[in-house]
C-alpha angles and dihedrals in degrees: 000000000000117000120233113271110256109230119181115195127191130208126181106180147345086280091075103022094074087057099040099045095073098059090040091059089060093044092048094051097044116089088209088076137062100203124197122181124210116200119195146147121024092004088076096043121101087204089066097040101271089261094185083091089064090055091053090046088055088061099256127136115228108222099184137011120207115196106204112125113112117216089244141119101205142088087251089058091050093051093047089050088058090050095050091047091050093055094050095042092050089063092043096051091044091055099034109027113182127210088241136005116221116211130175140208126323115305112144091233089067089072088075100060092039093054093046093047090049091055092046094048095243117153116240133208117199127202121209101014122151094052125124128221107164100183098063140052084244089087094059091044091052092050091049091051089050092053092051097042128088101203127036129204104192127187103220142028090246091055089051092051091050092056093045091050088050089059104262112151111253095235089061096054120077127178105215105152129244111310092212090069089062089078091057093055102042099071094230096122124115120272112267095240092046090050093051090051094049093048096037093237126166109235089210093057113044111207130239111236112223118200112175123170133177115276091229097196092060117098088228125025089217093069091085099014096062097058091041093058092040088058092048090060087072096049119106102181119103111270133212112190119202118210113259122242122272094266131129107285097025095117092061089053093047092050093049092047091050092050090048092052092047089063096051130057091203096052126082139172122219117206090198134358117191106246094247090053090048093053089046089053090053089054090055097040129104092218144332118241131187137049104298125131086231089077090053101042110026104026093066091056091062091030102241125166111250130197107201112197128199131344105302094102096033110143099029120122114269134218125200093255089071125088115191122207134169120249093269122123099232094046092048092053092047091050091046090057092050097051091046093052109108090215090060091055093046089059091056096067111120094012121150130219140194102239103086145262103279099267101096096116093056092049093049092052092050093050092048090051092055099043119123121248130280097272094060095039096055096048111127110276111235139171115255106260095241092056096059109097119231108264123225117251116241112242117244112269 
């Protein structure tokens, strides 16, 4: 009798847990799999809400905890976090090697498990490759994970084409949709009235959700953050700030958001919202504003107006609910007025988007179940011979 397939999944923060939890529900409940979950990074940090508790509340067992996040706000802290994670994960994967390692998205911490698995000869499956986000190091991380992985679960047809053009073998690349949208279609979100009570929201004044993260390729996080907060000083709608990611420069953003909320009775900052509560908040919101991928991937599925500011998400696929502006005060305020206009939202009814139909998790589990064994998965990835262009011959020197 075949043994269950050992799948080890990693999550580093709330930024990826809301995406990863859907496929893991199918893996957890399927006897064909032996699922182990590794929790690391910001999940174990009180500064970021100790979100490992959310994972437990979702009914998952945490198999391993990796303490690696430095209490830092610099690029040096980020790089040392990768190093600490690499040391711990090397021991873990040596002692408990899975049949396949499941990674997601583009967080810099994911470089650690990918590098270790590569050295140990462990096959890797990667969720949400093929995307582009030109204003952050996330883009380079995502490309590196793609190069090291053996199976790819991409969200859109364009992402699939990118990987095929890069030389990935077609049988390894699967368009499944964005797993985060699964939560919006399952009907497991909090009741609207319950949500408004928990978050102290006024039903007569829907809030604007603000999600602002460091643009990590900028020399100084303030280049785009300064004009963004200057524009917010002229905003009168209720505001719900979501905590920024654990990237270099995030503390400055958190402090400015906190000072902003202290001055307004109808503005609040949430250190951590469970992902189901976050999706429920989006359903109740007037708009989402900032530079988060949530405005690009999840907002169109509602559909919710999104004001995308600056270059952090430059290169991602766009839907017509999204208005892009540069990080300039006047442009931000003009865009803010557009996404908060009821007529703009009315025109979004019936719109389509590229990020899937809410069944990504189920597809991922099925594909993992039917994958070949380790020996075939870790074969050297190569371009088909007939797709390699004829190279020019160097003239004799």
